[in-house]
N, C-alpha and C positions, 0 to 999 in steps of 0.2 A: 644601957639599953635604951634610955628616953632619947639618945642622941641618935642611935638606929633607927628608932620609930620616927623620929623627925624627919629623917633623911628619907624614909621610906615615903613618908608623905609628899614630901616636896618632889621624889621621883615622880610618885603615882600623878601628882598636879601637873608636872611638866608633860607628861605624857598625854592627859586629858588635853591639855593645851594646845600640844602638838597635833593631835588629831582634829581637834578644832578649827585650827588652823589649816589643816589640809582639806576639811570638809569645805570650808568656807573657799578656798582656792578652784576645787575641782567645782563647786555650783558656779562660780564666776568664770571659770574656762568654758563650761558647758553652756552659759549664757552667751557668750562671745561666740562660739563655734555655731549654736543654734541661728545667730543672725545672717550667717552666711546663706548664699542661696543655695537651695534645694536639700538644704541639710534640717533633720527633724532629731531632736534630742529628749530621750527618756532617762532619767537617772533617778536612780532608788538608792540610797545609803540607809544602812541600819547599823546604829551605833548603841549598843548597850540598850535595845529595846527602843529606842528611839529613830523613827523614821523621818528621813529627809527625802523630800520627793520634787524634783524639776521636771517639768514639761515645757517645750519651748512652743508647745502649741494647745491652745485651750479648749479641746474636746474631748467628750466622753470617750469617744471610741478610739483616743491616743492615750498611750501605747497600745498596740496591738497585742492580743494575746500572744503567748508562747506556740500555740499552735498556729495561729496564723501568721507568723513569723517562719517557723517549720514549713510553712505551705507557699512561702513567697519566691518568686523567682526574679533575678539570681538567687540563689541559695544563699545562706546567710554564711557570714564568717562567724565563728564561734571562738573566743578565747577564755582560758582559763588561766589560773595563776602561774602554771606551769610553764605557759607560753612567754611569760615574761621573766622567770626566774633563770631560765637558762641563760638569758642575756647578761644576768648579773654575775654572773661565773666566768 
């Protein structure tokens, strides 16, 4: 019974470490993408109630609100998990 509990604890720890590593990678890639001309990045990650926010522009007005994005032209491209899941199959 104790061995099973230890295995579960290690499995959960590995999962948290993996999420932490992927979060750092995504933040770093966002930074690099934001260095390119004409690209502004706003990234929000919420993991178990902890928020990580990255903005490539240090302005109070950035990022725009959802309403501002919906009214922009050209129309925004909205992606959902299902848009990426179909590529995995």
